[in-house]
N, C-alpha and C positions, 0 to 999 in steps of 0.2 A: 461451662466447657464447654469444648471447643467441638466443631461440627465433628468426626470422624469420614464422613464420606460428604464430601462439598458438590455441591449439583457441579459437572465438568462444563468447562467454559465452550461458550456456546459460539460459530466460529461465524465473522455474523459478513452474507456475501450478500454484496451491489453488482445492478447491471452496471455494468456499461454501452455504450452505440458506435459501432465505432463508422468511422469517415462515411461508411456507404451504407449508412442503417439502419448493418445488423444487431442486437443485441445478445452480449455478450455477461456469463456469472465471473464475476471473479470472487479469492475469499481476501482479500484485508485480510491481511498478515500484521501491522505495523500501521502506526501513522500517528506521524512528530515536525516540530520543529525544529528546524535546522537558520539558523546562521536570516531568518524573516521571511521563513521559505515557509507553508506547511505541505509537507512531501504522505502520499500513502504506497506504499507495497505488498501490492497487490496483485493473487494469482488464476493465472488462468481456469479455471471449475475443469471445463471436456480437455485439458491443456500441459500439466501441471509446469512442465516445459516456457509454458510460456511464462515469465514471469515479470511485469511493469511496477515503472517506476513515475509516478503520477502528483501533478501542483497541482496546487491549487493555486487558479490564476481569480479575480471577480469575477468569485462566485461558481467559475469550473472547473476543467481536471483540463489536465495537459498534460501529454509523457517525456518522460526526461530521459532525456538521450547526453553523451555523449561526451566533453569536460564534466561537465555537471554530472550526471550521473555516475560519475568514477568517482566524485569532489561527495556528492550524498554517500554513499554508499560506502567507500574507508570514512565516512564521521561517524556513519547509525555502526558500522564493526568492530569503531575506535569506543564506544557509545558513550560521543562529544552528539549524542541528540538529544530537545527532551520531548 
């Protein structure tokens, strides 16, 4: 018999360190592959208006901006990511 009261999904939070060395808490909304890259969509816990798209590069995370940001977000909205 299926569980009628499944456990709620726990939001994953991550700590990122900005350029000035300050730690900031983000909630992970999505992690996905697109055109050979691994991307993460995160939201600042203290400022929900700050949403970042990050790309994994050599074991580190970089902020995605500009044309690449638009292309990846469009692919995400059209469910063209893995």
